[in-house]
C-alpha positions as CSV (number, residue, x, y, z in Angstrom):
1,M,0.0,0.0,0.0
2,M,2.8,2.3,0.8
3,R,4.6,1.9,-2.6
4,R,1.3,2.6,-4.3
5,S,1.2,6.0,-2.7
6,W,4.4,6.9,-4.4
7,I,2.9,6.8,-7.8
8,K,1.3,10.1,-8.9
9,S,-0.5,10.8,-12.1
10,T,1.9,13.4,-13.6
11,E,3.2,13.9,-17.2
12,E,6.8,14.2,-16.1
13,I,7.4,10.5,-15.6
14,P,5.1,8.1,-17.3
15,L,2.9,5.9,-15.1
16,V,4.4,2.7,-16.6
17,R,7.9,3.9,-15.6
18,Q,6.8,4.9,-12.0
19,C,5.2,1.4,-11.6
20,E,8.5,-0.2,-12.7
21,L,10.6,2.0,-10.3
22,A,8.2,1.4,-7.4
23,M,8.0,-2.4,-8.3
24,V,4.3,-2.1,-8.3
25,T,2.0,-3.7,-11.0
26,R,-0.1,-1.3,-13.0
27,S,-3.2,-3.3,-12.3
28,T,-3.0,-2.3,-8.7
29,V,-2.7,1.3,-9.6
30,Y,-5.8,1.3,-11.9
31,A,-7.9,-0.9,-9.6
32,A,-10.7,0.7,-7.7
33,C,-10.0,1.4,-4.1
34,E,-13.6,1.3,-2.9
35,P,-15.6,-1.8,-2.8
36,V,-18.6,-1.9,-5.1
37,K,-21.8,-1.3,-3.3
38,V,-24.5,-3.8,-4.1
39,D,-28.2,-2.9,-4.1
40,E,-30.6,-4.9,-2.0
41,D,-32.5,-5.8,-5.2
42,E,-29.3,-7.4,-6.6
43,L,-28.7,-9.4,-3.4
44,L,-32.3,-10.8,-3.5
45,L,-31.9,-11.7,-7.1
46,C,-28.6,-13.5,-6.4
47,R,-30.0,-15.4,-3.4
48,L,-33.1,-16.5,-5.4
49,I,-30.9,-17.7,-8.3
50,D,-28.4,-19.4,-6.0
51,E,-31.1,-21.3,-4.1
52,E,-32.8,-22.4,-7.3
53,Y,-29.5,-23.4,-9.0
54,T,-28.5,-25.4,-5.9
55,K,-31.7,-27.4,-6.1
56,R,-31.7,-27.7,-10.0
57,P,-28.3,-27.2,-11.4
58,F,-29.5,-28.3,-14.9
59,Y,-31.7,-25.3,-15.3
60,G,-30.5,-23.1,-18.2
61,T,-30.9,-19.3,-18.4
62,R,-34.3,-19.4,-20.0
63,R,-35.7,-21.8,-17.4
64,M,-34.2,-19.5,-14.6
65,V,-36.0,-16.5,-16.1
66,V,-39.3,-18.5,-16.0
67,F,-38.5,-19.4,-12.4
68,L,-37.9,-15.8,-11.4
69,R,-41.2,-14.8,-13.0
70,W,-43.0,-17.5,-11.1
71,S,-41.4,-16.4,-7.8
72,Q,-42.9,-13.0,-8.5
73,Y,-39.5,-11.2,-8.5
74,Q,-40.0,-7.9,-10.2
75,P,-36.6,-6.8,-11.5
76,R,-36.0,-3.2,-12.6
77,S,-36.7,-2.3,-16.1
78,S,-33.0,-2.2,-17.0
79,P,-30.4,-4.8,-15.9
80,T,-27.6,-3.5,-13.6
81,P,-24.4,-3.2,-15.5
82,G,-22.2,-4.0,-12.5
83,L,-23.9,-7.3,-11.6
84,S,-22.0,-10.2,-12.7
85,L,-23.2,-13.8,-12.1
86,P,-20.8,-16.6,-11.2
87,I,-19.8,-18.6,-14.2
88,A,-21.5,-21.7,-13.0
89,W,-24.9,-20.0,-13.2
90,I,-24.4,-19.2,-16.9
91,G,-24.1,-22.5,-18.6
92,G,-24.8,-25.6,-16.6
93,G,-26.3,-27.6,-19.5
94,S,-29.1,-30.1,-19.2
95,P,-29.0,-33.7,-18.1
96,E,-29.5,-34.7,-21.8
97,S,-26.4,-32.8,-22.9
98,S,-24.1,-35.6,-21.6
99,M,-26.0,-38.4,-23.3
100,E,-24.3,-40.5,-26.0
101,Y,-25.8,-40.4,-29.5
């Protein structure tokens, strides 16, 4: 944390060179310092999806949308750009996807 405070955004010495001199990776300089605040709506959505996915991991995204409608979850009109779902929720496949032909 201390070395990161040495790096200043000036035009005299490029940021790349400052990071090299301080032995700090550039990604730590560009990273956001504050944690992202999550809305209560998003937490509820994540909890609902997590519970249903735990029960039925073979549900795809279309079936999960139907489940959310059945559960009477009313999302906002536009999706939240900062909300990212774990990769396991995105494409679990169905039980038939592993069958031999």
